[in-house]
C-alpha positions in Angstrom: -124.5 122.8 8.3 -125.1 126.1 6.5 -128.7 126.9 5.8 -128.5 126.8 2.0 -126.3 123.7 1.8 -129.1 121.1 1.6 -128.4 117.4 1.2 -129.3 117.6 -2.5 -126.7 120.4 -3.0 -124.1 118.4 -1.2 -124.8 115.5 -3.5 -124.6 117.7 -6.6 -121.3 119.2 -5.3 -119.7 115.7 -5.2 -120.0 115.5 -9.0 -117.6 118.2 -10.2 -117.3 116.8 -13.8 -118.9 119.9 -15.3 -116.2 122.1 -13.8 -113.4 120.1 -15.2 -115.0 119.6 -18.7 -115.8 123.3 -19.2 -112.7 125.0 -17.8 -109.0 124.6 -18.7 -107.4 124.4 -15.3 -104.1 122.8 -16.5 -103.1 121.7 -13.0 -103.3 125.2 -11.5 -104.4 125.5 -7.8 -108.1 126.1 -7.6 -111.2 125.5 -5.6 -114.7 124.6 -7.0 -117.3 126.9 -5.5 -120.0 124.9 -3.8 -122.6 127.6 -4.5 -122.2 128.0 -8.2 -120.1 124.9 -9.2 -117.5 127.0 -11.0 -113.7 126.5 -10.4 -112.0 129.6 -9.1 -108.2 129.9 -9.6 -106.3 130.8 -6.4 -103.8 132.9 -8.4 -100.7 132.1 -6.4 -98.3 133.8 -8.9 -99.9 137.2 -8.1 -98.3 139.4 -5.5 -100.3 141.0 -2.7 -100.0 144.4 -4.5 -101.4 142.9 -7.7 -104.3 141.3 -5.8 -105.2 144.6 -4.2 -105.1 146.3 -7.6 -107.4 143.7 -9.0 -109.8 144.2 -6.1 -109.8 147.9 -6.6 -110.4 147.5 -10.3 -113.3 145.2 -9.6 -115.1 147.8 -7.5 -114.9 150.4 -10.3 -114.6 148.4 -13.5 -115.0 144.6 -13.5 -114.1 144.3 -17.1 -110.8 146.1 -16.6 -110.1 143.7 -13.6 -110.7 140.7 -15.9 -108.4 142.2 -18.6 -105.7 142.7 -15.9 -106.0 139.1 -14.8 -105.8 137.8 -18.4 -102.6 139.8 -18.9 -101.0 138.8 -15.5 -102.0 135.1 -15.5 -102.2 132.5 -18.1 -106.0 132.4 -18.0 -108.9 132.9 -20.4 -112.1 134.9 -20.2 -114.0 132.3 -18.2 -111.4 131.8 -15.6 -110.9 135.6 -15.2 -114.6 136.2 -14.8 -114.9 133.5 -12.2 -112.1 135.1 -10.2 -113.6 138.6 -10.4 -117.1 137.4 -9.5 -115.8 135.7 -6.3 -113.9 138.7 -5.0 -115.4 140.3 -2.0 -117.1 143.7 -2.6 -117.1 144.6 1.1 -114.1 143.5 3.2 -116.2 141.9 6.0 -119.1 140.4 4.0 -119.8 137.6 1.5 -119.9 138.7 -2.1 -123.0 136.4 -2.7 -125.3 136.7 0.3 -123.8 139.6 2.3 -123.4 137.6 5.4 -120.6 138.8 7.8 -117.4 136.9 7.3 -114.0 137.1 9.1 -111.1 138.3 7.1 -109.2 135.6 5.4 -112.1 133.1 5.3 -112.4 131.3 1.9 -116.0 129.9 2.3 -119.0 131.7 3.6 -120.6 129.9 6.5 -124.1 130.9 5.4 -124.2 130.1 1.7 -120.9 128.2 1.1 -119.8 130.5 -1.6 -116.1 131.0 -2.3 -114.9 134.5 -1.3 -111.5 135.8 -2.3 -110.3 138.3 0.2 -107.9 140.5 -1.8 -109.1 143.9 -0.6 
């Protein structure tokens, strides 16, 4: 079990009602981040080139990355912010705790945060 995923956090994660009350997911594929409890859209309609462009924008201007996502996807400010916050800053490390992660992994083994590997 990851160090930061205590039994209390596991119990809290089981109740995801907050995520579904506060976000308009409209049946789109998503995952609820165990670390922060926010749903992160998986953005299947985006091509690999668009995903790389969003990742590059996130490094230089996160607000521009959010605006790009709002134009490319049917999503609002909250959904776009959740996606941008969960993008990896470094290709081999977790965006939240910096723990080394293999490419393509969705959850960090150390802190259980969702990491979108688009870079």
